[in-house]
N, C-alpha and C positions, 0 to 999 in steps of 0.2 A: 316395601313389603306389600304383597297383595292383601286386600281386605280379609279374605278367607284365612290366609296364613296368620294374619294378625290376631284374628279371633281365636284360632287354634292356639297360638302361643299364649294368649291372655288366658285362656281356659286352662292350659297346663299349669301357668303361674299360679292361678287362683286354686287349683286342686292341690298344688305343692303346699301353698300357704295354709290351706285347711288341714292337710295331713300333719304339718309341722305344729299347728295349734293344738291338734288333737294329741299329739305325743308329747308336748311340752310338759315338763314336770313329772313324766312317768319314766320308770327305770326300764332299760332293755331287758328282755326276758332272760337273755343268756347271762347278763351281769347279775340279775337276781338269783338265778339258779346256782351260779358259782358262789356268790356270797352265803346263800342259805346252806350250801353244802359244806363250805368251810366252817361255819358257825355250828352246823350239826355235828361235824366230826370233833370239834373241840369239846362240845357238851358230852357227846356220846362215849368218846374214847378217854374221857377223864378218869384218872386212877381211882377216884373215890365214888364213881357213879354207881357201881354195883353194890357198894356197901351201905350208902345212905338212903337210896330210893326205896328198897323192900321194907325196911322198918317204918319209914314214913307212910308208905301205902298201907302197911298192915294196921298202923294206928288209926288211919283214916277209915279203912274198911270196917274195922272193929267198932268204930263209933257209929257208923251207917247201919251195919248189919246186926245191931243189938237184937232185933226182932224181925223176922221175915214173915210174920203171920203164923197162926196155928201153932204157937208155941216153939217155933223153929228159931235157932240162933246159930250164926256162923262165926267162927274165930279163925283169924289168920295169924300165923306165927312163923318164926324162922324154924326150920327143921331141927330137931334135937340131934339126930344123926344124919349126916349128909353123905349118903353112899352114891349120890348122883348129882346132876348139875342143878337140881331144883333149889330155890332160894325161898320158897313159900310152902307152908303146910296148911291146908284148909280143913278144918274139922267142923262138922255139922251136928248140932245137938238138938234133941226134942225135950221139951220140958217134962220134967219127971224122970228122965233118964240120965244116969251118970256117964255111961259110955256113949261115945259119939256114934251116931247113925252111919256117918261116912267119914272117910279121910282121904284126901287127894293132895298130891304134890305137882307144882309147876314152877316155872320161872316167871315171876312177875315182871322182872326186869326186862325180859324180852317181849313182854306183851303190853306193858303199860308205860315203860320208860321212853321207849323210842318214839311212840306217837307224841307223847308230851314234848319231847325235845324237838321233834320235827315241827310241830306247830309254832313253838317259841322261836326256832331258828327261821322259819319262813316270815314270821311276824317281824323279826329283827331286820331281815333283809328287805322288807317292804317299805318303800319310801312313804313314810307316814309322820306327821309331827309327833314329837317325842311324847307329849301327854296322851295322845290318842293311842300311840304305840304301846306305852306302858299299860294303859287301860285295856287295850286289845290283848296284850300278853296275859294279863290277869284273867280276862274273860275266857281266852283261849286254853289257859291251863285249866281252868275250872271245868270247861267243856270236855277236855280231853281226859281228865281225871274221871268225870261223870261217865263217860263212855266206857272206860276200863271197869268202873265199878258195876255198870250195867252188865257187862260180859261176865264178870265174876258171879254176880247175882244169878244170872241165867243158868250158869253151870251148877251153882249150888242148889237151885230149885229143882233142876233136873236130877240131881243126886238124890235129893229128898224124895222126889216122886218115884225114882227107881227103887229106893229103899222101902218105901211104903207099899208099892205094888208087887215087889218081889222080882228076882232076877229073871223069871220066866215070862214076865208080862211083855208081849211084843211092842206095845204102844210106848211104855215107859223106856224100852231099850232103844227104840228109834228116836225118842225125844232126847235121850241122853247122848246118843251118837251125834244127832244134829247139833246139840249145844256144844259138845266137845269139838266138833268139826269147826264151827264158827269161831270158838276160842282160840283154836290152834291155827286158823287160817290168817294169812296177812291181808288178804282182800278187804275185809271189813275195816281194818285198821287204817289202810291206805285211803279208803273212802271217806272214813271219819275225819282223817287229817285234812283232806282236800275240802270237804265240807265246812269244817271249823274255819280253816283259813279263808275260804271264800266268804263266809259269813261276816268275819270279823274285818278282814282286810279289804274287801271289795276290789279284787284284782283288776277289774275292767277299768277302774279309775286310776290305778296306781302302777300297773305294769304294761309295758308296751310290747306287744307280741308281733308287731310289724316286722321287726327285724328278723325274728325266727321265720316268719313267712317268706321274707325275701331270700334268706339263706336256703330254705327248702326248695323254693322256686329256682335258684341257682343250681342246686344239686340235681334237680330233674332235668335242667337244660343241659347240664354237662353229660348226663347219661344218653 
């Protein structure tokens, strides 16, 4: 073999060895996505998911929202009359008034449960030592719940503001519309799930995306 070809072959072997070393111990991204999806479906489609999550979240939120400042209190409960698909009724009280300043209904199962399950499913599918995985799942669950609590608190504060300013105040109306829009949008929840998983799992060290890049390159070539 000519010296130039030998050097090229040696370089190719060295590059392949470096790539193999970088990907060793990391899970292919397609296998990670498949496992995470299967775990997510098991959790999300469980027959008791809709029954146990809302009451647990109500208890957690009621403990956190005992006071939102300026004598404001928020209470979450299961709706007394279910004429719609809502599983949560939110009531906002001001100190010294018996009647609630506002009442709102929504599905907390659709806004809080799936991000929690998504984070847990992705962490279960991530190749981590079991001790670190369990710790990561605990931290991930706390962060996912904290994100949902912040969203609910933002909507509650917007309702309080709209009630105090009056229905004709344009600023409070825009603030309430923005808060409701963020609460009803899936984009913030998707971003929150990805950020939480990235912080806890460090996917650059655990997930091998090279296989996906190779597959995408093959698709482009076939076109």
